[in-house]
C-alpha positions, -999 to 999 in steps of 0.1 A, spaced: 667 528 288 659 559 297 638 567 265 620 533 274 613 545 309 603 579 297 576 561 274 564 538 301 557 570 321 540 588 297 515 560 284 510 554 324 500 590 326 481 586 296 459 557 308 453 578 343 440 607 320 415 584 300 405 567 330 396 602 350 378 614 320 357 581 316 348 584 352 339 619 347 316 615 322 292 590 339 276 616 361 270 637 335 251 611 317 234 603 350 223 638 352 212 643 315 197 610 316 174 616 351 138 618 349 140 654 359 121 667 332 93 638 338 92 648 379 85 681 366 58 675 342 42 649 367 35 678 392 19 699 367 -3 669 357 -15 664 391 -18 701 397 -44 698 364 -60 665 376 -79 680 406 -96 705 384 -127 684 372 -131 673 409 -128 708 419 -153 717 392 -179 690 405 -186 706 435 -195 740 419 -226 721 404 -236 705 439 -252 738 456 -280 740 428 -296 712 445 -305 728 483 -322 763 471 -352 742 457 -355 724 491 -351 757 508 -376 774 485 -405 753 490 -398 750 526 -410 786 540 -440 782 517 -453 752 533 -441 765 567 -467 792 563 -490 768 554 -485 749 583 -492 779 604 -522 786 588 -538 750 586 -525 743 621 -551 759 642 -580 737 625 -559 704 635 -569 687 664 -558 659 687 -588 635 694 -589 617 727 -614 590 732 -629 575 763 -651 541 773 -681 541 793 -660 541 824 -638 570 813 -611 550 809 -587 563 782 -591 540 750 -566 559 723 -558 592 710 -552 605 670 -553 633 651 -583 653 631 -591 682 615 -624 706 617 -640 708 580 -667 733 593 -672 762 612 -699 745 638 -673 718 649 -675 689 624 -643 673 621 -627 640 604 -607 614 620 -597 581 615 -629 556 623 -607 532 645 -600 562 670 -634 565 679 -642 523 679 -661 515 709 -657 551 726 -685 566 747 -671 601 751 -641 622 735 -624 657 737 -610 674 712 -580 697 721 -565 722 693 -530 738 694 -538 770 711 -551 748 744 -590 750 739 -605 717 747 -636 706 733 -664 681 741 -673 659 714 -709 650 714 -707 621 690 -701 607 654 -722 616 628 -710 590 602 -683 566 597 -668 542 574 -646 514 586 -640 505 546 -621 537 543 -615 541 579 -629 575 582 -653 592 606 -670 628 612 -679 636 646 -693 669 662 -678 690 688 -695 714 708 -687 750 703 -699 786 708 -679 806 689 -672 788 663 -638 771 651 -613 774 626 -616 750 598 -601 738 566 -622 735 530 -624 706 511 -607 708 475 -636 707 448 -634 693 417 -623 658 401 -593 670 382 -563 651 387 -536 665 411 -508 647 401 -472 661 405 -493 689 428 -469 696 458 -485 693 493 -480 690 529 -489 666 556 -501 689 583 -499 667 618 -509 677 653 -482 700 672 -496 683 702 -485 653 689 -449 657 677 -421 681 693 -410 695 663 -429 714 638 -455 684 621 -448 692 587 -440 670 559 -439 680 522 -442 658 497 -458 654 458 -487 636 446 -471 610 421 -508 593 414 -541 588 417 -553 552 419 -580 530 433 -578 497 457 -608 476 472 -615 501 495 -618 533 467 -598 557 454 -563 567 471 -535 594 461 -499 582 462 -476 606 477 -438 606 467 -422 603 504 -434 581 529 -458 593 557 -451 583 591 -479 563 611 -482 592 634 -496 611 608 -531 592 605 -558 614 608 -537 644 593 -549 666 565 -530 663 531 -533 702 521 -518 719 487 -502 755 492 -535 777 496 -541 753 524 -572 733 508 -579 696 515 -565 673 490 -565 640 511 -565 627 545 -537 602 558 -554 567 568 -539 533 576 -533 510 553 -559 482 557 -553 455 534 -541 423 543 -503 421 549 -500 459 541 -479 485 563 -478 521 563 -504 546 557 -526 554 521 -541 590 517 -577 590 505 -590 618 483 -608 647 496 -636 634 471 -641 604 497 -649 630 523 -673 646 502 -690 617 495 -688 604 533 -706 640 543 -732 635 517 -746 605 542 -753 630 571 -788 642 567 -799 676 583 -815 659 613 -785 635 622 -776 637 657 -743 629 667 -742 597 689 -717 576 708 -728 537 701 -711 524 730 -729 553 751 -764 543 736 -755 505 743 -750 515 779 -787 521 786 -795 483 767 -771 467 790 -764 487 823 -733 479 845 -736 468 879 
């Protein structure tokens, strides 16, 4: 009886020991089976993944320098060309303001180019330059409504700064250019850099296609190269349904200038018609 009691106690203790050892093994399997190594490798892969994106910004700074290098060059061109760019103010016979526009001198004796629609119906005009000088415009020497270009004459005693026209019929495709507007029209520096992308023709004549769009405020402005020579002039698009601007090449201006004879006198058509039909 005593032996059976001892055997029962021994068996119970053995069961308790086995139960404790069984329960003790579970935490070990949970620890060894936990994804600690995977979690450790996961941060390392996360640390490596930003490296490609971190390398991307390194290539990005290569873009701004090109625009910065061209800007100072054309800023110098703008300061050189600017004195020859003028603001043209046109009046009718009664002295009422008709319109204003941009133009630029092409000869020392005061000849300048602007858009013909600016002077339409005009009887008098003045040309104001960036230095504040105001010159009386004596009239129109020649004009073309098709091209929307006109050559006028301003009075001068000492001569004026002027821009030379680019000579030669070679194509200027891929040439870097700048559109120089009047500083009297815009508050900021009137400079817009671009590239001649193509030379084409339309119903009105040859035109230069510019890589960047040109604001309508630039109508009448010269398009110059890095040396300050005029490659073209900005005119409004006159085709039906067309919007924006068109750049006419300097050769077109040359053809217009060829129409001016040595004895051609500047005149205002509206002023001359006043004597034919005087106002009461």
